[in-house]
All heavy atoms as a GROMACS GRO file, in nm:
protein
  509
    1MET      N    1   1.748   1.701   1.236
    1MET     CA    2   1.665   1.817   1.262
    1MET      C    3   1.647   1.829   1.412
    1MET      O    4   1.620   1.732   1.482
    1MET     CB    5   1.531   1.800   1.191
    1MET     CG    6   1.441   1.915   1.201
    1MET     SD    7   1.299   1.886   1.092
    1MET     CE    8   1.195   2.013   1.146
    2PHE      N    9   1.660   1.949   1.464
    2PHE     CA   10   1.652   1.974   1.607
    2PHE      C   11   1.543   2.076   1.632
    2PHE      O   12   1.531   2.175   1.560
    2PHE     CB   13   1.788   2.028   1.654
    2PHE     CG   14   1.791   2.068   1.798
    2PHE    CD1   15   1.810   1.972   1.895
    2PHE    CD2   16   1.773   2.198   1.836
    2PHE    CE1   17   1.814   2.007   2.027
    2PHE    CE2   18   1.776   2.235   1.968
    2PHE     CZ   19   1.797   2.138   2.064
    3SER      N   20   1.460   2.054   1.734
    3SER     CA   21   1.356   2.151   1.767
    3SER      C   22   1.324   2.143   1.915
    3SER      O   23   1.344   2.040   1.980
    3SER     CB   24   1.229   2.126   1.685
    3SER     OG   25   1.176   2.000   1.717
    4TYR      N   26   1.280   2.255   1.968
    4TYR     CA   27   1.238   2.260   2.108
    4TYR      C   28   1.093   2.218   2.121
    4TYR      O   29   1.014   2.239   2.030
    4TYR     CB   30   1.253   2.402   2.164
    4TYR     CG   31   1.397   2.443   2.185
    4TYR    CD1   32   1.456   2.538   2.104
    4TYR    CD2   33   1.471   2.386   2.286
    4TYR    CE1   34   1.587   2.576   2.123
    4TYR    CE2   35   1.603   2.423   2.307
    4TYR     CZ   36   1.660   2.518   2.225
    4TYR     OH   37   1.790   2.554   2.244
    5LEU      N   38   1.059   2.160   2.236
    5LEU     CA   39   0.920   2.123   2.264
    5LEU      C   40   0.853   2.236   2.340
    5LEU      O   41   0.914   2.299   2.426
    5LEU     CB   42   0.916   1.994   2.348
    5LEU     CG   43   0.973   1.870   2.282
    5LEU    CD1   44   0.972   1.755   2.381
    5LEU    CD2   45   0.891   1.833   2.162
    6GLY      N   46   0.728   2.261   2.310
    6GLY     CA   47   0.652   2.361   2.383
    6GLY      C   48   0.670   2.501   2.327
    6GLY      O   49   0.734   2.522   2.225
    7ARG      N   50   0.614   2.596   2.400
    7ARG     CA   51   0.614   2.735   2.356
    7ARG      C   52   0.729   2.812   2.418
    7ARG      O   53   0.783   2.773   2.520
    7ARG     CB   54   0.482   2.800   2.393
    7ARG     CG   55   0.364   2.733   2.326
    7ARG     CD   56   0.234   2.789   2.373
    7ARG     NE   57   0.227   2.932   2.340
    7ARG     CZ   58   0.128   3.009   2.374
    7ARG    NH1   59   0.027   2.962   2.441
    7ARG    NH2   60   0.128   3.136   2.341
    8GLY      N   61   0.764   2.924   2.359
    8GLY     CA   62   0.865   3.012   2.416
    8GLY      C   63   1.002   2.991   2.356
    8GLY      O   64   1.022   2.909   2.268
    9ARG      N   65   1.099   3.069   2.410
    9ARG     CA   66   1.234   3.065   2.356
    9ARG      C   67   1.339   3.027   2.460
    9ARG      O   68   1.458   3.044   2.438
    9ARG     CB   69   1.270   3.201   2.296
    9ARG     CG   70   1.185   3.236   2.177
    9ARG     CD   71   1.235   3.367   2.117
    9ARG     NE   72   1.158   3.401   2.001
    9ARG     CZ   73   1.198   3.381   1.877
    9ARG    NH1   74   1.314   3.325   1.854
    9ARG    NH2   75   1.124   3.416   1.776
   10ALA      N   76   1.299   2.979   2.574
   10ALA     CA   77   1.396   2.942   2.678
   10ALA      C   78   1.482   2.827   2.629
   10ALA      O   79   1.435   2.731   2.570
   10ALA     CB   80   1.323   2.904   2.806
   11THR      N   81   1.611   2.835   2.656
   11THR     CA   82   1.704   2.733   2.607
   11THR      C   83   1.711   2.612   2.700
   11THR      O   84   1.770   2.511   2.663
   11THR     CB   85   1.844   2.791   2.589
   11THR    OG1   86   1.888   2.844   2.713
   11THR    CG2   87   1.846   2.896   2.481
   12ASP      N   88   1.654   2.620   2.818
   12ASP     CA   89   1.661   2.509   2.912
   12ASP      C   90   1.539   2.418   2.907
   12ASP      O   91   1.521   2.332   2.991
   12ASP     CB   92   1.682   2.560   3.055
   12ASP     CG   93   1.567   2.649   3.101
   12ASP    OD1   94   1.491   2.697   3.014
   12ASP    OD2   95   1.554   2.670   3.223
   13ARG      N   96   1.455   2.435   2.809
   13ARG     CA   97   1.336   2.351   2.800
   13ARG      C   98   1.368   2.224   2.720
   13ARG      O   99   1.470   2.217   2.650
   13ARG     CB  100   1.219   2.426   2.739
   13ARG     CG  101   1.243   2.470   2.602
   13ARG     CD  102   1.135   2.564   2.556
   13ARG     NE  103   1.182   2.609   2.426
   13ARG     CZ  104   1.110   2.631   2.324
   13ARG    NH1  105   0.981   2.620   2.333
   13ARG    NH2  106   1.163   2.667   2.211
   14PRO      N  107   1.283   2.123   2.733
   14PRO     CA  108   1.312   1.997   2.663
   14PRO      C  109   1.316   2.016   2.511
   14PRO      O  110   1.251   2.104   2.457
   14PRO     CB  111   1.196   1.905   2.703
   14PRO     CG  112   1.098   1.987   2.776
   14PRO     CD  113   1.160   2.119   2.808
   15ASN      N  114   1.394   1.932   2.447
   15ASN     CA  115   1.404   1.941   2.302
   15ASN      C  116   1.398   1.801   2.243
   15ASN      O  117   1.402   1.702   2.313
   15ASN     CB  118   1.532   2.013   2.261
   15ASN     CG  119   1.654   1.947   2.320
   15ASN    OD1  120   1.670   1.825   2.309
   15ASN    ND2  121   1.740   2.024   2.381
   16ARG      N  122   1.386   1.798   2.115
   16ARG     CA  123   1.385   1.669   2.045
   16ARG      C  124   1.464   1.684   1.916
   16ARG      O  125   1.475   1.792   1.860
   16ARG     CB  126   1.243   1.623   2.016
   16ARG     CG  127   1.174   1.707   1.912
   16ARG     CD  128   1.040   1.651   1.871
   16ARG     NE  129   0.969   1.756   1.798
   16ARG     CZ  130   0.842   1.780   1.807
   16ARG    NH1  131   0.768   1.706   1.887
   16ARG    NH2  132   0.787   1.875   1.738
   17SER      N  133   1.516   1.574   1.872
   17SER     CA  134   1.583   1.575   1.743
   17SER      C  135   1.526   1.461   1.661
   17SER      O  136   1.486   1.358   1.714
   17SER     CB  137   1.734   1.560   1.759
   17SER     OG  138   1.764   1.437   1.818
   18SER      N  139   1.520   1.480   1.534
   18SER     CA  140   1.469   1.376   1.445
   18SER      C  141   1.560   1.368   1.323
   18SER      O  142   1.627   1.464   1.287
   18SER     CB  143   1.325   1.406   1.403
   18SER     OG  144   1.320   1.526   1.330
   19LYS      N  145   1.561   1.251   1.264
   19LYS     CA  146   1.644   1.229   1.148
   19LYS      C  147   1.556   1.175   1.037
   19LYS      O  148   1.476   1.085   1.058
   19LYS     CB  149   1.753   1.128   1.182
   19LYS     CG  150   1.847   1.102   1.068
   19LYS     CD  151   1.964   1.009   1.095
   19LYS     CE  152   1.959   0.921   1.214
   19LYS     NZ  153   2.069   0.823   1.220
   20LYS      N  154   1.568   1.231   0.919
   20LYS     CA  155   1.493   1.182   0.804
   20LYS      C  156   1.574   1.072   0.738
   20LYS      O  157   1.693   1.088   0.710
   20LYS     CB  158   1.467   1.294   0.703
   20LYS     CG  159   1.367   1.395   0.752
   20LYS     CD  160   1.336   1.494   0.642
   20LYS     CE  161   1.235   1.596   0.692
   20LYS     NZ  162   1.200   1.692   0.589
   21ILE      N  163   1.508   0.959   0.716
   21ILE     CA  164   1.572   0.846   0.651
   21ILE      C  165   1.497   0.816   0.522
   21ILE      O  166   1.374   0.812   0.520
   21ILE     CB  167   1.570   0.721   0.742
   21ILE    CG1  168   1.645   0.751   0.871
   21ILE    CG2  169   1.630   0.602   0.672
   21ILE    CD1  170   1.637   0.641   0.973
   22ARG      N  171   1.570   0.796   0.415
   22ARG     CA  172   1.509   0.767   0.286
   22ARG      C  173   1.556   0.630   0.241
   22ARG      O  174   1.676   0.601   0.239
   22ARG     CB  175   1.551   0.872   0.184
   22ARG     CG  176   1.492   0.850   0.050
   22ARG     CD  177   1.535   0.959  -0.043
   22ARG     NE  178   1.488   0.925  -0.176
   22ARG     CZ  179   1.535   0.976  -0.285
   22ARG    NH1  180   1.631   1.066  -0.280
   22ARG    NH2  181   1.488   0.940  -0.402
   23TYR      N  182   1.459   0.545   0.208
   23TYR     CA  183   1.490   0.411   0.159
   23TYR      C  184   1.462   0.405   0.010
   23TYR      O  185   1.367   0.466  -0.038
   23TYR     CB  186   1.405   0.306   0.232
   23TYR     CG  187   1.437   0.295   0.378
   23TYR    CD1  188   1.359   0.361   0.472
   23TYR    CD2  189   1.544   0.220   0.422
   23TYR    CE1  190   1.388   0.352   0.607
   23TYR    CE2  191   1.573   0.209   0.556
   23TYR     CZ  192   1.495   0.275   0.649
   23TYR     OH  193   1.524   0.267   0.781
   24GLN      N  194   1.543   0.332  -0.061
   24GLN     CA  195   1.524   0.317  -0.204
   24GLN      C  196   1.520   0.167  -0.236
   24GLN      O  197   1.613   0.093  -0.204
   24GLN     CB  198   1.638   0.384  -0.279
   24GLN     CG  199   1.615   0.398  -0.425
   24GLN     CD  200   1.721   0.486  -0.490
   24GLN    OE1  201   1.827   0.508  -0.434
   24GLN    NE2  202   1.691   0.536  -0.607
   25ILE      N  203   1.409   0.124  -0.297
   25ILE     CA  204   1.393  -0.017  -0.334
   25ILE      C  205   1.465  -0.041  -0.465
   25ILE      O  206   1.438   0.026  -0.564
   25ILE     CB  207   1.244  -0.053  -0.346
   25ILE    CG1  208   1.175  -0.031  -0.211
   25ILE    CG2  209   1.228  -0.196  -0.393
   25ILE    CD1  210   1.025  -0.046  -0.217
   26LYS      N  211   1.554  -0.137  -0.464
   26LYS     CA  212   1.633  -0.164  -0.584
   26LYS      C  213   1.597  -0.295  -0.650
   26LYS      O  214   1.624  -0.315  -0.767
   26LYS     CB  215   1.782  -0.163  -0.550
   26LYS     CG  216   1.827  -0.029  -0.499
   26LYS     CD  217   1.973  -0.011  -0.515
   26LYS     CE  218   2.009   0.126  -0.466
   26LYS     NZ  219   2.107   0.190  -0.545
   27ASN      N  220   1.537  -0.388  -0.577
   27ASN     CA  221   1.507  -0.518  -0.634
   27ASN      C  222   1.379  -0.572  -0.571
   27ASN      O  223   1.362  -0.564  -0.450
   27ASN     CB  224   1.623  -0.615  -0.607
   27ASN     CG  225   1.607  -0.744  -0.681
   27ASN    OD1  226   1.522  -0.757  -0.768
   27ASN    ND2  227   1.689  -0.842  -0.647
   28ILE      N  228   1.291  -0.625  -0.654
   28ILE     CA  229   1.166  -0.682  -0.607
   28ILE      C  230   1.153  -0.822  -0.666
   28ILE      O  231   1.176  -0.842  -0.785
   28ILE     CB  232   1.045  -0.598  -0.652
   28ILE    CG1  233   1.053  -0.458  -0.591
   28ILE    CG2  234   0.915  -0.665  -0.613
   28ILE    CD1  235   0.948  -0.364  -0.641
   29THR      N  236   1.116  -0.916  -0.582
   29THR     CA  237   1.091  -1.053  -0.630
   29THR      C  238   0.953  -1.095  -0.583
   29THR      O  239   0.910  -1.059  -0.473
   29THR     CB  240   1.196  -1.153  -0.578
   29THR    OG1  241   1.197  -1.147  -0.435
   29THR    CG2  242   1.334  -1.120  -0.630
   30ARG      N  243   0.883  -1.170  -0.668
   30ARG     CA  244   0.750  -1.219  -0.634
   30ARG      C  245   0.761  -1.351  -0.560
   30ARG      O  246   0.833  -1.440  -0.602
   30ARG     CB  247   0.668  -1.242  -0.760
   30ARG     CG  248   0.621  -1.116  -0.826
   30ARG     CD  249   0.550  -1.149  -0.955
   30ARG     NE  250   0.425  -1.218  -0.936
   30ARG     CZ  251   0.306  -1.161  -0.939
   30ARG    NH1  252   0.297  -1.034  -0.962
   30ARG    NH2  253   0.197  -1.231  -0.922
   31ASN      N  254   0.689  -1.362  -0.450
   31ASN     CA  255   0.680  -1.488  -0.378
   31ASN      C  256   0.546  -1.550  -0.420
   31ASN      O  257   0.443  -1.529  -0.356
   31ASN     CB  258   0.686  -1.463  -0.228
   31ASN     CG  259   0.689  -1.590  -0.148
   31ASN    OD1  260   0.658  -1.697  -0.199
   31ASN    ND2  261   0.725  -1.577  -0.021
   32GLN      N  262   0.548  -1.624  -0.531
   32GLN     CA  263   0.425  -1.674  -0.592
   32GLN      C  264   0.349  -1.766  -0.499
   32GLN      O  265   0.226  -1.763  -0.497
   32GLN     CB  266   0.456  -1.744  -0.724
   32GLN     CG  267   0.334  -1.771  -0.808
   32GLN     CD  268   0.256  -1.645  -0.844
   32GLN    OE1  269   0.315  -1.544  -0.882
   32GLN    NE2  270   0.126  -1.648  -0.830
   33SER      N  271   0.416  -1.847  -0.419
   33SER     CA  272   0.344  -1.936  -0.328
   33SER      C  273   0.268  -1.856  -0.223
   33SER      O  274   0.154  -1.890  -0.189
   33SER     CB  275   0.439  -2.036  -0.262
   33SER     OG  276   0.535  -1.968  -0.183
   34ALA      N  277   0.327  -1.749  -0.172
   34ALA     CA  278   0.257  -1.665  -0.074
   34ALA      C  279   0.141  -1.591  -0.139
   34ALA      O  280   0.035  -1.574  -0.078
   34ALA     CB  281   0.355  -1.566  -0.012
   35ILE      N  282   0.157  -1.548  -0.263
   35ILE     CA  283   0.049  -1.479  -0.335
   35ILE      C  284  -0.068  -1.574  -0.357
   35ILE      O  285  -0.184  -1.539  -0.333
   35ILE     CB  286   0.101  -1.422  -0.468
   35ILE    CG1  287   0.202  -1.311  -0.443
   35ILE    CG2  288  -0.014  -1.372  -0.555
   35ILE    CD1  289   0.276  -1.264  -0.567
   36THR      N  290  -0.039  -1.696  -0.402
   36THR     CA  291  -0.144  -1.795  -0.425
   36THR      C  292  -0.216  -1.830  -0.296
   36THR      O  293  -0.339  -1.839  -0.293
   36THR     CB  294  -0.082  -1.922  -0.487
   36THR    OG1  295  -0.014  -1.886  -0.606
   36THR    CG2  296  -0.189  -2.024  -0.520
   37GLN      N  297  -0.142  -1.846  -0.189
   37GLN     CA  298  -0.202  -1.878  -0.060
   37GLN      C  299  -0.292  -1.764  -0.012
   37GLN      O  300  -0.402  -1.787   0.038
   37GLN     CB  301  -0.092  -1.907   0.042
   37GLN     CG  302  -0.144  -1.952   0.176
   37GLN     CD  303  -0.029  -1.982   0.272
   37GLN    OE1  304   0.087  -1.956   0.242
   37GLN    NE2  305  -0.063  -2.036   0.387
   38ALA      N  306  -0.249  -1.642  -0.030
   38ALA     CA  307  -0.330  -1.526   0.010
   38ALA      C  308  -0.456  -1.516  -0.075
   38ALA      O  309  -0.564  -1.486  -0.023
   38ALA     CB  310  -0.248  -1.398  -0.002
   39GLN      N  311  -0.447  -1.544  -0.205
   39GLN     CA  312  -0.564  -1.539  -0.292
   39GLN      C  313  -0.667  -1.643  -0.250
   39GLN      O  314  -0.787  -1.617  -0.252
   39GLN     CB  315  -0.524  -1.561  -0.438
   39GLN     CG  316  -0.459  -1.441  -0.501
   39GLN     CD  317  -0.414  -1.469  -0.643
   39GLN    OE1  318  -0.395  -1.582  -0.683
   39GLN    NE2  319  -0.395  -1.362  -0.719
   40LYS      N  320  -0.621  -1.760  -0.210
   40LYS     CA  321  -0.714  -1.863  -0.164
   40LYS      C  322  -0.781  -1.822  -0.034
   40LYS      O  323  -0.898  -1.849  -0.012
   40LYS     CB  324  -0.640  -1.995  -0.145
   40LYS     CG  325  -0.600  -2.061  -0.274
   40LYS     CD  326  -0.526  -2.190  -0.249
   40LYS     CE  327  -0.483  -2.254  -0.380
   40LYS     NZ  328  -0.405  -2.378  -0.359
   41ALA      N  329  -0.709  -1.753   0.051
   41ALA     CA  330  -0.765  -1.709   0.179
   41ALA      C  331  -0.866  -1.597   0.159
   41ALA      O  332  -0.962  -1.585   0.236
   41ALA     CB  333  -0.652  -1.662   0.272
   42PHE      N  334  -0.846  -1.513   0.058
   42PHE     CA  335  -0.938  -1.403   0.033
   42PHE      C  336  -1.074  -1.455  -0.013
   42PHE      O  337  -1.177  -1.401   0.024
   42PHE     CB  338  -0.885  -1.307  -0.072
   42PHE     CG  339  -0.766  -1.227  -0.027
   42PHE    CD1  340  -0.673  -1.182  -0.118
   42PHE    CD2  341  -0.746  -1.195   0.106
   42PHE    CE1  342  -0.564  -1.108  -0.080
   42PHE    CE2  343  -0.638  -1.121   0.146
   42PHE     CZ  344  -0.546  -1.079   0.053
   43GLY      N  345  -1.075  -1.555  -0.098
   43GLY     CA  346  -1.200  -1.611  -0.146
   43GLY      C  347  -1.268  -1.528  -0.253
   43GLY      O  348  -1.385  -1.546  -0.280
   44TRP      N  349  -1.199  -1.436  -0.315
   44TRP     CA  350  -1.259  -1.355  -0.421
   44TRP      C  351  -1.152  -1.321  -0.524
   44TRP      O  352  -1.034  -1.332  -0.498
   44TRP     CB  353  -1.321  -1.228  -0.368
   44TRP     CG  354  -1.225  -1.143  -0.290
   44TRP    CD1  355  -1.203  -1.146  -0.156
   44TRP    CD2  356  -1.136  -1.043  -0.342
   44TRP    NE1  357  -1.107  -1.056  -0.122
   44TRP    CE2  358  -1.064  -0.989  -0.233
   44TRP    CE3  359  -1.110  -0.993  -0.468
   44TRP    CZ2  360  -0.968  -0.890  -0.247
   44TRP    CZ3  361  -1.014  -0.894  -0.483
   44TRP    CH2  362  -0.945  -0.844  -0.372
   45ARG      N  363  -1.198  -1.279  -0.640
   45ARG     CA  364  -1.110  -1.234  -0.747
   45ARG      C  365  -1.170  -1.110  -0.810
   45ARG      O  366  -1.290  -1.093  -0.813
   45ARG     CB  367  -1.094  -1.341  -0.855
   45ARG     CG  368  -1.019  -1.461  -0.808
   45ARG     CD  369  -0.999  -1.555  -0.924
   45ARG     NE  370  -0.932  -1.674  -0.877
   45ARG     CZ  371  -0.864  -1.754  -0.955
   45ARG    NH1  372  -0.856  -1.729  -1.083
   45ARG    NH2  373  -0.806  -1.859  -0.906
   46ALA      N  374  -1.085  -1.029  -0.865
   46ALA     CA  375  -1.131  -0.909  -0.935
   46ALA      C  376  -1.135  -0.938  -1.085
   46ALA      O  377  -1.041  -0.992  -1.141
   46ALA     CB  378  -1.038  -0.792  -0.907
   47PHE      N  379  -1.245  -0.904  -1.148
   47PHE     CA  380  -1.261  -0.921  -1.292
   47PHE      C  381  -1.281  -0.784  -1.355
   47PHE      O  382  -1.362  -0.705  -1.307
   47PHE     CB  383  -1.381  -1.010  -1.324
   47PHE     CG  384  -1.363  -1.152  -1.279
   47PHE    CD1  385  -1.413  -1.193  -1.157
   47PHE    CD2  386  -1.297  -1.244  -1.357
   47PHE    CE1  387  -1.397  -1.323  -1.114
   47PHE    CE2  388  -1.280  -1.375  -1.316
   47PHE     CZ  389  -1.331  -1.415  -1.193
   48VAL      N  390  -1.209  -0.759  -1.463
   48VAL     CA  391  -1.218  -0.630  -1.531
   48VAL      C  392  -1.242  -0.655  -1.678
   48VAL      O  393  -1.181  -0.743  -1.739
   48VAL     CB  394  -1.087  -0.549  -1.513
   48VAL    CG1  395  -1.095  -0.417  -1.586
   48VAL    CG2  396  -1.058  -0.528  -1.367
   49SER      N  397  -1.335  -0.578  -1.735
   49SER     CA  398  -1.362  -0.588  -1.877
   49SER      C  399  -1.406  -0.451  -1.928
   49SER      O  400  -1.469  -0.374  -1.857
   49SER     CB  401  -1.475  -0.690  -1.901
   49SER     OG  402  -1.513  -0.688  -2.036
   50ASN      N  403  -1.370  -0.423  -2.052
   50ASN     CA  404  -1.415  -0.298  -2.111
   50ASN      C  405  -1.535  -0.321  -2.204
   50ASN      O  406  -1.578  -0.232  -2.274
   50ASN     CB  407  -1.301  -0.229  -2.187
   50ASN     CG  408  -1.247  -0.315  -2.300
   50ASN    OD1  409  -1.287  -0.430  -2.317
   50ASN    ND2  410  -1.155  -0.259  -2.376
   51ALA      N  411  -1.589  -0.444  -2.203
   51ALA     CA  412  -1.707  -0.474  -2.285
   51ALA      C  413  -1.832  -0.415  -2.218
   51ALA      O  414  -1.850  -0.429  -2.098
   51ALA     CB  415  -1.723  -0.625  -2.300
   52PRO      N  416  -1.919  -0.352  -2.295
   52PRO     CA  417  -2.041  -0.297  -2.236
   52PRO      C  418  -2.134  -0.408  -2.187
   52PRO      O  419  -2.132  -0.521  -2.238
   52PRO     CB  420  -2.105  -0.217  -2.350
   52PRO     CG  421  -2.037  -0.258  -2.473
   52PRO     CD  422  -1.907  -0.321  -2.437
   53LEU      N  423  -2.214  -0.376  -2.089
   53LEU     CA  424  -2.305  -0.473  -2.028
   53LEU      C  425  -2.406  -0.526  -2.129
   53LEU      O  426  -2.453  -0.639  -2.117
   53LEU     CB  427  -2.376  -0.409  -1.909
   53LEU     CG  428  -2.451  -0.502  -1.814
   53LEU    CD1  429  -2.358  -0.610  -1.760
   53LEU    CD2  430  -2.512  -0.424  -1.700
   54SER      N  431  -2.438  -0.447  -2.233
   54SER     CA  432  -2.534  -0.492  -2.334
   54SER      C  433  -2.477  -0.605  -2.420
   54SER      O  434  -2.552  -0.686  -2.475
   54SER     CB  435  -2.575  -0.375  -2.423
   54SER     OG  436  -2.461  -0.323  -2.490
   55ILE      N  437  -2.346  -0.615  -2.430
   55ILE     CA  438  -2.283  -0.720  -2.510
   55ILE      C  439  -2.242  -0.839  -2.424
   55ILE      O  440  -2.258  -0.955  -2.462
   55ILE     CB  441  -2.161  -0.664  -2.585
   55ILE    CG1  442  -2.206  -0.559  -2.685
   55ILE    CG2  443  -2.083  -0.774  -2.653
   55ILE    CD1  444  -2.092  -0.489  -2.755
   56LEU      N  445  -2.188  -0.811  -2.306
   56LEU     CA  446  -2.133  -0.916  -2.221
   56LEU      C  447  -2.187  -0.898  -2.079
   56LEU      O  448  -2.158  -0.798  -2.014
   56LEU     CB  449  -1.980  -0.907  -2.220
   56LEU     CG  450  -1.902  -1.018  -2.153
   56LEU    CD1  451  -1.922  -1.150  -2.227
   56LEU    CD2  452  -1.754  -0.983  -2.150
   57SER      N  453  -2.267  -0.995  -2.034
   57SER     CA  454  -2.322  -0.984  -1.898
   57SER      C  455  -2.214  -1.016  -1.796
   57SER      O  456  -2.104  -1.065  -1.829
   57SER     CB  457  -2.438  -1.082  -1.880
   57SER     OG  458  -2.389  -1.215  -1.877
   58ILE      N  459  -2.240  -0.989  -1.672
   58ILE     CA  460  -2.143  -1.016  -1.565
   58ILE      C  461  -2.113  -1.165  -1.557
   58ILE      O  462  -1.999  -1.206  -1.544
   58ILE     CB  463  -2.196  -0.963  -1.430
   58ILE    CG1  464  -2.204  -0.809  -1.436
   58ILE    CG2  465  -2.107  -1.007  -1.316
   58ILE    CD1  466  -2.267  -0.745  -1.318
   59GLU      N  467  -2.218  -1.248  -1.570
   59GLU     CA  468  -2.198  -1.392  -1.565
   59GLU      C  469  -2.110  -1.439  -1.681
   59GLU      O  470  -2.021  -1.523  -1.665
   59GLU     CB  471  -2.332  -1.466  -1.567
   59GLU     CG  472  -2.416  -1.446  -1.442
   59GLU     CD  473  -2.497  -1.316  -1.446
   59GLU    OE1  474  -2.502  -1.250  -1.552
   59GLU    OE2  475  -2.552  -1.280  -1.341
   60GLN      N  476  -2.136  -1.387  -1.800
   60GLN     CA  477  -2.057  -1.425  -1.917
   60GLN      C  478  -1.910  -1.379  -1.902
   60GLN      O  479  -1.819  -1.450  -1.942
   60GLN     CB  480  -2.117  -1.365  -2.044
   60GLN     CG  481  -2.249  -1.427  -2.083
   60GLN     CD  482  -2.315  -1.348  -2.195
   60GLN    OE1  483  -2.296  -1.227  -2.208
   60GLN    NE2  484  -2.396  -1.416  -2.276
   61ALA      N  485  -1.891  -1.261  -1.845
   61ALA     CA  486  -1.755  -1.210  -1.824
   61ALA      C  487  -1.677  -1.299  -1.727
   61ALA      O  488  -1.561  -1.329  -1.749
   61ALA     CB  489  -1.760  -1.067  -1.774
   62VAL      N  490  -1.744  -1.344  -1.621
   62VAL     CA  491  -1.678  -1.431  -1.523
   62VAL      C  492  -1.645  -1.566  -1.585
   62VAL      O  493  -1.537  -1.620  -1.565
   62VAL     CB  494  -1.767  -1.449  -1.397
   62VAL    CG1  495  -1.711  -1.556  -1.306
   62VAL    CG2  496  -1.780  -1.318  -1.322
   63LEU      N  497  -1.736  -1.619  -1.667
   63LEU     CA  498  -1.711  -1.748  -1.730
   63LEU      C  499  -1.605  -1.739  -1.839
   63LEU      O  500  -1.533  -1.836  -1.864
   63LEU     CB  501  -1.840  -1.804  -1.789
   63LEU     CG  502  -1.946  -1.846  -1.685
   63LEU    CD1  503  -2.076  -1.885  -1.755
   63LEU    CD2  504  -1.893  -1.960  -1.599
   64ALA      N  505  -1.595  -1.624  -1.903
   64ALA     CA  506  -1.496  -1.607  -2.010
   64ALA      C  507  -1.358  -1.590  -1.951
   64ALA      O  508  -1.259  -1.623  -2.003
   64ALA     CB  509  -1.530  -1.487  -2.096
   0.00000   0.00000   0.00000
């Protein structure tokens, strides 16, 4: 893609060109040791439950 910089239609003004590049991911592998190390560094975990709070408290959900 080619375009002029600035306003107007003069052909002697500076221009720029850009190229669109598209990458496609074909293979993904998990680096489990890096994931485990990062989780330890974060110091937290996410817990998800669809049980209502009246049945399962937050403490009970974490222990379960």
